[in-house]
KOLPAVEX-28381 format. One line per 5 residues: their letters; for each residue z, y, x of N, C-alpha, C. Coordinates in Angstrom, 1 decimal. Layout:
a> Z/Y/X/Z/Y/X/Z/Y/X; ... .
//
This chain:
mdrre> 6.9/0.0/-19.5/5.8/-0.3/-19.3/5.3/-1.7/-18.9; 4.0/-2.4/-19.6/4.1/-4.0/-19.4/3.6/-4.0/-18.0; 2.8/-5.7/-17.2/2.2/-5.6/-16.7/0.7/-5.2/-16.8; 0.3/-4.9/-17.8/-1.0/-4.4/-18.3/-1.3/-2.5/-17.5; -0.1/-2.0/-18.3/0.0/-0.9/-18.1/0.1/-0.5/-16.4 .
ilaaa> 1.0/-1.5/-16.0/1.1/-1.1/-14.4/0.0/-1.7/-13.9; -0.9/-2.4/-14.4/-2.1/-2.8/-13.1/-3.1/-1.9/-13.6; -3.1/-1.3/-14.8/-4.2/-0.3/-15.0/-3.7/0.8/-14.2; -2.6/1.0/-14.1/-1.9/2.2/-13.3/-2.4/2.5/-11.7; -1.9/0.8/-11.4/-2.2/0.9/-10.0/-3.8/1.0/-9.7 .
kattt> -4.3/0.3/-10.2/-6.1/0.8/-10.4/-6.3/2.1/-10.3; -6.2/2.7/-11.5/-6.4/4.2/-11.2/-5.6/5.2/-9.7; -4.5/4.6/-9.4/-4.1/5.5/-8.3/-5.0/4.8/-7.0; -5.2/3.6/-7.0/-6.0/3.2/-5.9/-7.1/3.9/-5.5; -7.4/4.1/-6.8/-8.9/4.7/-7.0/-8.9/6.2/-6.7 .
argkn> -8.0/7.1/-7.0/-7.6/8.1/-6.7/-7.3/8.7/-5.6; -6.5/7.6/-4.8/-6.0/7.6/-3.1/-7.1/7.6/-2.9; -8.4/6.9/-2.8/-9.3/6.3/-2.1/-10.3/8.1/-2.2; -10.3/8.6/-2.8/-10.7/9.7/-3.1/-10.4/10.6/-2.3; -8.8/10.6/-2.1/-8.0/11.5/-1.0/-8.4/11.1/0.3 .
ygnvy> -8.4/10.3/0.8/-7.6/9.2/1.9/-9.2/8.6/2.5; -10.2/8.1/1.5/-11.2/7.4/2.0/-11.2/5.8/2.0; -12.0/5.2/2.9/-12.0/3.7/2.9/-10.8/3.2/2.9; -10.3/2.3/2.2/-8.9/1.5/2.5/-8.7/1.2/3.8; -9.9/0.0/4.5/-9.3/-0.5/5.9/-9.1/1.0/7.0 .
enhkr> -9.7/1.6/6.6/-10.1/2.9/8.1/-9.0/3.5/7.5; -8.2/4.1/6.6/-7.2/4.5/6.2/-5.9/3.9/6.9; -5.4/2.5/6.5/-4.6/1.8/6.9/-4.7/1.1/8.5; -6.1/1.4/9.3/-6.3/1.3/10.8/-5.6/2.4/11.1; -5.7/3.7/10.6/-5.5/5.1/11.0/-4.0/5.1/11.3 .
iadlw> -3.5/4.9/9.8/-1.7/4.4/10.3/-1.2/3.3/10.9; -2.0/2.3/11.3/-1.5/1.7/11.9/-1.6/1.4/13.4; -2.5/2.6/14.0/-2.7/3.1/15.5/-1.8/4.3/15.5; -0.9/5.0/14.5/-0.3/6.4/14.4/1.2/4.9/14.9; 1.6/3.9/13.9/2.4/3.6/14.3/2.6/2.8/15.3 .
avilk> 1.8/2.0/15.8/1.7/1.5/16.9/2.5/1.9/18.2; 1.9/3.6/18.3/2.1/4.4/19.4/3.9/4.3/19.1; 4.2/4.6/18.2/5.8/4.8/17.9/6.4/3.6/18.1; 5.9/2.6/17.8/6.6/0.7/17.9/6.0/0.4/19.0; 5.1/0.8/19.9/5.0/0.6/21.2/4.7/-1.1/21.1 .
rpiap> 4.0/-1.5/19.9/3.0/-2.5/20.1/1.8/-3.1/18.9; 1.0/-3.4/18.8/-0.3/-3.5/18.4/0.6/-3.9/16.7; 0.0/-2.9/15.7/0.2/-3.4/14.2/-1.2/-3.3/13.4; -1.7/-4.1/12.2/-2.7/-4.5/11.8/-2.4/-3.5/10.5; -3.9/-3.1/10.1/-4.1/-2.6/8.9/-3.7/-3.4/7.6 .
hevam> -3.4/-4.6/7.4/-3.0/-5.7/6.8/-1.2/-5.6/6.9; -1.0/-5.3/8.2/0.8/-4.9/8.1/1.1/-3.8/7.4; 0.3/-2.4/7.4/0.8/-1.7/7.1/0.9/-1.5/5.8; -0.1/-2.2/4.8/0.4/-2.5/3.3/1.7/-3.3/3.1; 1.7/-4.3/3.9/2.8/-5.3/3.9/4.2/-4.4/4.1 .
cmial> 3.9/-3.4/4.8/5.7/-2.5/5.3/5.7/-1.8/4.0; 4.5/-1.3/3.6/4.7/0.0/2.4/5.1/-1.0/1.2; 4.6/-2.3/1.0/5.1/-2.9/-0.1/7.0/-3.1/0.1; 7.2/-3.3/1.4/8.7/-3.6/1.3/9.4/-2.4/1.3; 8.8/-0.9/1.9/9.5/0.0/1.3/9.5/0.6/-0.1 .
kiarl> 8.4/-0.1/-0.9/8.9/0.2/-2.5/10.2/-0.5/-2.8; 10.1/-1.9/-2.1/11.1/-3.0/-2.5/12.5/-2.1/-2.4; 12.8/-2.0/-1.1/13.9/-1.1/-1.0/14.1/0.1/-1.5; 13.5/0.9/-1.9/13.4/1.7/-3.2/13.9/1.1/-4.6; 13.4/0.1/-4.7/13.4/-0.6/-5.8/15.0/-0.9/-6.2 .
vetpn> 15.5/-1.4/-5.1/16.8/-1.5/-5.2/17.8/-0.7/-5.7; 17.8/0.4/-5.1/18.2/1.7/-5.6/17.8/1.8/-7.3; 16.8/2.1/-7.2/16.1/2.3/-8.6/14.9/1.3/-9.4; 15.9/0.1/-10.1/15.1/-1.1/-10.2/13.9/-0.6/-11.2; 13.6/0.0/-12.2/13.3/0.5/-13.0/12.2/1.9/-12.8 .
hadsq> 12.0/2.1/-11.7/11.2/3.1/-11.1/9.5/2.8/-11.0; 9.2/3.2/-12.2/7.6/2.8/-12.5/6.8/3.5/-11.4; 7.1/4.2/-10.7/6.1/4.2/-9.8/6.2/3.3/-8.2; 7.0/3.0/-8.2/7.4/2.2/-7.2/6.7/0.5/-7.6; 6.7/0.3/-8.4/6.2/-0.8/-9.2/5.0/-0.6/-9.0 .
idiag> 4.3/0.4/-9.6/3.0/0.4/-9.4/2.1/0.5/-8.2; 3.3/1.1/-7.0/2.8/1.1/-5.8/2.2/-0.4/-5.2; 4.0/-1.1/-5.5/3.3/-2.4/-5.0/2.4/-3.2/-5.4; 2.3/-2.8/-7.0/0.7/-3.6/-7.2/-0.6/-2.9/-6.5; -0.4/-1.6/-6.3/-1.9/-1.1/-5.7/-1.9/-1.6/-4.5 .
yaail> -0.6/-1.6/-3.4/-0.7/-2.4/-2.3/-1.2/-3.9/-2.0; -0.5/-4.4/-2.9/-0.9/-5.8/-3.0/-2.4/-5.9/-3.2; -2.8/-4.9/-4.1/-4.4/-5.1/-4.4/-5.1/-5.0/-3.4; -4.7/-3.6/-2.5/-5.3/-3.6/-0.9/-5.8/-4.9/0.2; -4.5/-5.6/0.0/-4.3/-6.4/1.2/-5.5/-7.3/1.5 .
pecfr> -6.3/-7.8/0.3/-7.3/-8.8/0.6/-8.7/-7.7/1.6; -8.6/-6.7/1.1/-9.8/-5.5/1.9/-8.9/-5.1/3.1; -8.0/-5.2/3.1/-7.5/-5.1/5.1/-7.5/-6.3/5.6; -7.6/-7.8/4.9/-7.8/-8.3/5.6/-9.3/-8.8/5.9; -10.2/-8.8/5.2/-11.3/-8.8/5.1/-12.0/-7.9/5.8 .
de> -11.7/-6.7/6.1/-12.2/-6.1/7.3/-11.6/-6.2/8.8; -10.4/-6.9/9.2/-9.9/-7.0/10.0/-10.8/-8.2/11.2 .
//
């Protein structure tokens, strides 16, 4: 895949996820609230997106050409501004 295909796939994926999981900020806030209980500290929605990017990078260490992880990283990077805006 080239960058245009990855970005197009990330756009399609984030759109589909929005239909399944709702508003980006609200979904990441929900995840942040759950992680906060486990980690015993406040978590911000943007931190969820950043941690998910880190998770995908960790997976790419094992399989660097895995397109799904590359697409997901682009998608999480794209939603970061929405998390910051709504925080």
